[in-house]
C-alpha positions, 0 to 999 in steps of 0.5 A: 869054260871060263877059268880063274886065269881067264877071269884074272886076265880079263880084269887086268885088261880092263885095268889096262895093266900087266899081271905080276905072276910070282913063282915059289916052291911048294914046301920051301923051306917047310910046309907051314912057312910055305903056306904062310908065304902063299897066303901073303902073296895076293895081299902083297900084289901077286895077280897069279901064283906059280907053285913049283912041284919039287923034283930031284932032276930040274933040268931047266932050273938054275941054282936058286930054284934047284936049292929050293927044290932040295930044301922042299924035298928034305922037309918031306914035300911030295905031290900029295903035300903040294896038293894039300898046300893048294887046298889049305891056301884055298880056304882063305883065298878063292880068287887068285889063280894057281898054276902048278909048274914043274916036270912030268915025272912026279905027275906020272908017278902019282898017276895022271887021272888021280893027279888031275882029279886031286888037283881039280878038287884042291883048287889048281887052275893051270899046269906048266909042265916044261918037259912035255913037248906038243908031240906028247899032248895025249900024255897030259895036255889033252886030259888036263884040258878036258878036265877044265885046266888051263895048259900053259906052254913055253915059247923061247927065243929059239921058237921060230914061226914054223914051230910056234903053231905047234906050241900054241895048238893046245895052249890055253890061259896064257903063253909063257915066253922064256925071255932068255936062252938058258936056265932060270935066274941066269941073266937079265932080259932085254926089254926091247927084244922081249917086246918084239918077241911078244909082238911076234907071238901075238901075231899067232894067238889072242892069248895073253903073253907073260914073260919070265926068266931073269926078272929080279927087280921092280925096275926090270919088272916095270920095263918088261911089263910095258911090252907084255901081258904079265911078268913072272918072277921066280928066282928072286923070290926063292933067293929071298927065302934062302937069305931069310933062313938061319944057319941051319937052313930053317925058317925065321920070323922074317921069311914070309915077310921078306918074300912079301916085301919083295912082291910088294916092290915088284907089284909097284914096278908092274903097276907103274908100267906106262902101258900094256900093248894094244891087242892084249889077249884076255 
């Protein structure tokens, strides 16, 4: 079965360019503003959207995304509202893939079968669940694949050739390469090292390989895009939300626009990359 994610990467392969994947937190800083930001992303140049599922104990996330999760939770965001957010987004945007990203606990509490049915109905295309290793595929990965979702796995600089086949075994849609060791937003990736790592992963899979963690500027996005199939930007966009808020932490008239402006610049950076490497999956 071909998914929106598969179709998007096939189209980008035809265009000869990498994807820009944008991460934002569902419900940050409030539901209506979050929906306005989501709707603005495709028009600003986002090819795929990662939507964070707020959680109280986000162990892989840096201070910026942790703060976004707290803002979202304080505004009343929960799993039901996150799925409603996707449904509301889908009323006006059919083509852009949405990947829910986060931790297993909120899904487990919601109920796996109930979650998969509701996410499918809402228009979710893929899942990234950072704390479920391949050894626990029966928990969520295999049911998700059976339900028609892409299940996207993370590879890191410490994922060696012995471990990589296990990581890739039930992965679909794309592989998410974490370009640095540590938490999100903590350092800038080295484009040369990233390109070498992507090439190594591609020796094991035909899937597109997207690179995230640490990309903040259009220049960084362009440099990374030259050696992979997609660039993921998260902390910088979440920071743009934070900087737009008023003294009480509420959205302002510039909140959605400030995120869109940054995405526009990042998109130009990705589109200005010299090439996507030969053998790109899609």
